C-alpha positions in Angstrom: 0.0 0.0 0.0 1.2 3.5 -0.9 1.7 5.7 2.2 2.4 9.4 2.8 4.7 10.9 5.4 3.5 14.2 6.8 5.3 16.6 9.1 3.5 16.5 12.5 4.9 19.0 15.0 3.2 19.6 18.4 4.1 21.3 21.7 5.3 19.6 24.9 3.9 20.6 28.3 6.4 23.6 28.4 5.3 24.9 25.1 8.4 23.8 23.2 7.9 22.4 19.7 8.5 18.7 19.2 9.3 17.4 15.8 7.2 14.5 14.5 6.5 12.5 11.3 3.1 11.0 10.8 3.1 7.9 8.5 -0.3 7.5 7.0 -1.9 5.0 4.7 -4.2 6.4 2.0 -7.9 6.2 2.7 -9.2 4.2 5.7 -6.9 4.1 8.7 -7.4 1.0 10.9 -6.1 2.8 14.0 -3.4 5.2 15.2 -0.2 4.4 17.1 2.5 6.5 18.8 6.1 5.2 18.4 8.7 6.1 21.1 12.3 5.8 20.1 15.3 4.5 22.1 17.5 6.5 24.6 19.3 9.5 23.0 18.1 8.4 19.5 15.7 10.2 17.3 12.5 9.5 15.3 14.7 8.9 12.2 16.7 6.0 13.6 16.2 3.1 11.2 14.1 0.9 13.6 11.6 3.7 14.3 11.4 4.8 10.6 11.1 1.4 9.0 8.7 -0.1 11.5 6.5 2.9 11.4 6.4 3.0 7.6 5.7 -0.7 7.3 2.8 -0.4 9.8 1.4 2.4 7.7 1.6 0.2 4.6 -0.5 -2.3 6.6 -3.1 0.3 7.4 -2.0 1.8 10.8 -1.2 5.5 11.1 2.0 5.9 13.1 3.3 9.1 14.8 7.1 9.0 15.5 8.6 12.0 17.1 11.8 13.3 18.8 11.7 13.6 22.5 12.5 17.1 24.0 16.1 18.1 23.2 16.7 15.4 20.7 16.7 15.3 16.9 14.8 18.3 15.5 12.8 19.0 18.7 13.2 22.1 20.7 14.4 22.2 24.3 17.6 21.1 26.1 18.3 17.4 26.6 20.1 18.2 29.8 16.9 19.4 31.4 14.9 16.3 30.5 14.5 13.0 32.3 12.3 9.9 32.2 9.4 11.8 33.6 9.6 14.4 30.8 9.6 11.6 28.3 6.3 10.3 29.7 5.0 13.9 29.5 6.1 14.1 25.8 4.3 10.8 25.0 1.1 12.1 26.6 1.4 15.3 24.6 1.8 13.3 21.4 -1.3 11.3 22.3 -3.4 14.4 22.8 -2.0 16.0 19.6 -3.2 13.0 17.6 -6.5 13.0 19.4 -7.0 16.7 18.5 -6.1 16.5 14.8 -7.2 12.9 13.9 -8.2 10.4 16.5 -6.9 9.2 19.9 -4.3 6.5 19.3 -5.3 3.1 20.5 -1.7 1.7 20.2 1.6 2.6 21.9 4.9 1.2 20.6 8.2 1.7 22.4 11.7 0.6 21.4 14.3 0.1 24.2 14.1 2.9 26.7 11.1 4.1 24.7 9.5 0.8 25.6 9.9 1.7 29.3 8.2 5.0 28.6 5.2 3.5 26.8 4.7 1.0 29.7 4.6 3.9 32.2 2.5 6.2 30.0 0.0 3.5 29.1 -1.6 3.7 32.5 -2.7 7.3 32.0 -4.1 7.1 28.5 -7.7 5.9 28.4 -8.1 5.2 24.6 -4.9 3.1 24.4 -5.9 -0.6 24.1 -2.7 -2.2 23.0 0.9 -1.6 24.1 4.0 -3.1 22.4 7.6 -3.0 23.7 10.6 -3.9 21.6 13.8 -4.8 23.6 12.6 -2.7 26.5 14.2 -2.6 30.0 12.0 -3.5 33.0 13.5 -0.7 35.1 14.9 2.8 34.5 18.0 2.1 36.5 19.2 0.0 33.6 20.0 3.2 31.7 22.3 4.5 34.5 25.0 1.9 33.6 25.6 3.8 30.3 27.3 6.6 32.3 28.4 4.7 35.5 32.0 6.0 35.1 30.6 9.6 35.4 28.2 8.9 38.3 30.7 10.2 41.0 31.2 13.4 39.1 27.5 13.9 38.5 26.7 13.3 42.2 29.5 15.6 43.4 29.3 18.4 40.8 25.6 18.1 39.9 26.3 17.3 36.3 28.8 15.8 33.9 29.4 15.4 30.1 29.0 11.8 28.9 29.7 10.3 25.5 26.9 8.1 24.2 26.9 6.6 20.7 29.8 8.9 19.8 27.8 12.0 20.8 28.3 14.1 23.9 25.4 14.8 26.3 25.2 16.7 29.6 23.6 14.6 32.3 22.4 16.3 35.5 21.9 14.9 38.9 18.1 15.3 38.6 18.2 12.9 35.7 19.9 10.2 37.8 17.4 10.8 40.7 14.5 10.6 38.3 15.8 7.2 37.0 16.0 5.9 40.6 12.4 7.0 41.3 11.0 5.8 38.0 9.4 2.4 38.8 8.0 1.3 35.5 6.0 -1.8 36.6 4.2 -0.4 39.6 0.4 -0.7 39.1 0.8 -1.9 35.5 -1.2 -5.1 36.2 -4.3 -3.0 36.8 -4.4 -1.3 33.5 -6.7 -3.8 31.7 -4.9 -3.2 28.4 -3.3 -5.8 26.1 0.5 -6.0 26.1 2.9 -7.5 23.6 6.5 -8.0 24.7 9.1 -8.5 21.9 12.7 -9.3 22.8 15.7 -11.2 21.5 17.3 -13.8 23.8 20.6 -12.8 22.3 20.2 -9.0 23.0 23.6 -7.9 24.4 22.3 -4.4 25.4 19.2 -5.2 27.3 19.0 -8.8 28.6 16.0 -10.9 27.8 15.6 -11.2 31.6 14.0 -7.7 31.5 11.3 -9.1 29.2 10.6 -11.8 31.7 10.2 -9.3 34.5 7.8 -7.2 32.4 5.8 -10.3 31.4 5.4 -11.6 34.9 4.3 -8.2 36.2 1.4 -8.1 33.7 -2.0 -9.8 33.8 -3.7 -11.2 30.7 -4.1 -10.4 27.9 -0.4 -10.5 27.4 1.8 -12.0 24.7 5.5 -12.6 24.1 7.3 -12.9 20.7 10.9 -13.8 20.6 13.0 -11.7 18.2 15.5 -14.6 17.7 18.8 -13.1 16.6 17.6 -9.6 15.9 20.0 -7.0 17.3 19.0 -4.5 19.9 18.8 -1.5 17.5 17.0 -3.5 14.8 19.5 -2.4 12.1 18.4 -4.8 9.3 15.5 -3.8 7.1 14.1 -7.3 7.0 14.0 -7.5 10.8 12.1 -4.2 11.1 9.6 -5.5 8.5 9.2 -8.7 10.4 8.5 -6.8 13.7 5.9 -4.6 12.0 4.1 -7.6 10.5 4.0 -9.4 13.9 2.6 -6.2 15.5 0.0 -5.9 12.9 -1.1 -9.5 13.2 -1.3 -9.4 17.0 -3.0 -6.0 17.3 -5.9 -7.0 15.0 -7.5 -8.8 18.0 -7.7 -5.5 20.0 -8.6 -3.0 17.3 -12.3 -2.4 17.1 -14.5 -0.8 14.5 -14.6 2.4 16.5 -10.9 2.8 16.1 -11.2 3.2 12.3 -10.7 6.6 10.9 -12.0 7.8 7.6 -9.8 10.6 6.3 -12.5 12.7 4.8 -10.1 15.6 4.2 -8.6 13.7 1.3 -11.9 14.2 -0.6 -12.6 12.4 -3.9 -9.8 13.8 -5.9 -6.6 12.1 -7.3 -3.0 12.9 -6.4 -0.3 12.3 -9.0 3.3 12.5 -7.8 6.5 12.1 -9.8 8.8 9.4 -8.5 12.3 10.5 -7.5 15.1 9.2 -9.7 12.9 8.3 -12.7 12.0 10.1 -15.9 8.3 9.3 -16.3 7.2 7.1 -13.4 4.4 8.6 -11.3 2.5 7.3 -8.3 -1.3 7.9 -8.5 -3.4 7.8 -5.4 -7.1 8.3 -4.7 -9.0 8.1 -1.5 -8.6 4.4 -1.3 -6.5 3.1 -4.2 -3.1 3.3 -5.8 -1.6 2.7 -9.2 1.4 3.6 -11.3 1.7 5.6 -14.6 4.7 5.4 -16.8 5.9 5.3 -20.4 7.3 2.2 -22.3 11.0 1.8 -22.6 10.8 2.9 -26.3 9.9 6.3 -24.9 12.7 6.1 -22.3 10.4 5.2 -19.5 10.7 2.4 -17.0 7.5 0.6 -18.2 6.2 0.2 -14.6 2.6 1.1 -15.5 0.2 2.2 -18.2 0.9 5.4 -20.1 -1.4 8.5 -19.6 -3.4 7.7 -22.7 -3.7 4.1 -21.7 -5.1 5.3 -18.4 -7.5 7.5 -20.2 -8.7 4.6 -22.4 -9.0 2.5 -19.3 -11.3 5.0 -17.7 -13.5 5.2 -20.8 -13.6 1.4 -21.2 -14.4 0.7 -17.6 -17.1 3.4 -17.5 -18.6 2.1 -20.7 -18.8 -1.5 -19.4 -20.2 -0.4 -16.1 -22.9 1.7 -17.7 -24.0 -1.2 -20.0 -24.0 -3.6 -17.0 -26.3 -1.3 -15.0 -28.6 -0.9 -18.0 -28.8 -4.6 -18.7 -29.5 -5.5 -15.1 -32.2 -2.9 -14.8 -33.9 -4.3 -18.0 -33.4 -7.9 -17.0 -31.3 -8.8 -20.0 -29.1 -11.9 -19.8 -25.8 -10.1 -20.1 -23.0 -12.4 -18.8 -19.9 -10.4 -19.6 -18.6 -7.4 -21.5 -15.3 -6.8 -23.3 -14.3 -3.3 -24.5 -11.3 -2.8 -26.7 -10.2 0.8 -27.2 -7.8 2.7 -29.4 -6.9 6.4 -29.6 -5.7 8.2 -32.7 -5.2 11.9 -33.7 -6.0 12.8 -37.2 -5.5 16.4 -38.4 -5.5 17.6 -34.8 -8.8 15.8 -34.0 -8.8 13.1 -31.3 -10.6 9.9 -32.2 -11.5 7.2 -29.7 -12.5 3.8 -31.1 -14.5 1.3 -29.0 -15.0 -2.3 -30.1 -17.5 -3.9 -27.8 -18.2 -7.6 -27.3 -21.3 -8.7 -25.4 -21.7 -12.2 -24.0 -24.9 -13.9 -22.9 -28.3 -15.1 -24.4 -29.1 -11.7 -26.0 -31.4 -10.9 -28.9 -30.3 -8.6 -31.6 -32.7 -5.9 -30.3 -31.3 -6.3 -26.8 -27.7 -5.9 -28.1 -28.7 -2.8 -30.0 -30.2 -1.2 -26.9 -27.2 -2.1 -24.8 -24.8 -0.7 -27.5 -26.8 2.5 -27.7 -26.5 3.1 -23.9 -22.7 2.8 -24.2 -22.5 6.4 -25.6 -24.2 7.6 -22.4 -21.5 6.6 -20.0 -20.3 9.6 -17.9 -16.7 9.5 -19.1 -17.8 9.2 -22.8 -20.1 12.2 -22.3 -17.3 14.2 -20.6 -14.9 13.6 -23.4 -17.6 14.5 -25.9 -18.5 17.7 -24.2 -17.0 21.2 -23.8 -14.7 21.1 -20.8 -12.7 23.7 -18.9 -9.5 23.4 -17.0 -7.7 25.3 -14.2 -4.1 25.1 -13.0 -2.8 26.9 -10.0 0.5 26.9 -8.2 0.0 26.0 -4.5 1.3 28.7 -2.3 2.5 26.3 0.4 5.0 24.7 -1.9 
């Protein structure tokens, strides 16, 4: 399924702008999810981006965003902590609720998994919570800068190097980690939980998954990630995780979670494909196809040409109109075949339709069905005086 990726910025509880991307399927959206990334990462880390986009292809709208002070979000990381991450998640939830629909799914990777576990208790519309390689306690993060703990405690702060990047960690961050008990009260939430973890994870031991699983009441599930690395760096692994999430969450998504994106209207969007000469992606409210030119025209031949698409519209409309007429009259029309050609002679366009009718039909019935073929809406449009307008969008 073709998807679109929209900028989706919103404010945290301090009024600072957080940078987000909203991955959306075209047409009907089964439900919405918020994706929380790993510690000191960003929304654009491969695991977050790939899993979110694959879920969108499967019909789930996913908001991934940068926590305060990370990626493209405003604010200072040194003034954040685990509690502020929870607050950011709650703000993301309410932003989606305001502009679209309250998300029914929370997904968290690594430390982001700990955050969604904690936040899930406060978000009423959330029905399903998924953790990927998540720790069962916030103290686990402290080992990343244990060499600087003495300096942090004595001076109130210290500069630490994480993933080849320097971050200032303050004493309040360490204290907040010590106070952040993830699993307290989690068994009373009455939500569904999916714990995903690799037994070979060398960053966060699978023992953490066991602790989380034991703290939960049913419905709860566990999926082993086999040899998938902690950061989910391989594209196929991210796709596998997304597919497993989609299959599991179907049980907990209800009809009232579905969102019809009426703002898309009934129009068609045609977008040129980057890196190609003629290939275009065409999307409507619910469907997707490709337009292209044949290789003889220096195209990639990935789809029908524009005139072939035009002939397709005329042929399909002709067949549908004849079907409706025959059904209304009670004629025994079994099938219709319409072969079309387009030619231009002396500047005049000519569309030729060769129609085959199948069924137990009299000559009179065939004549009546053939006569109605000229009255199909697309035929009448092409045969009428039409007007066009082209405007340059001011927001581009």
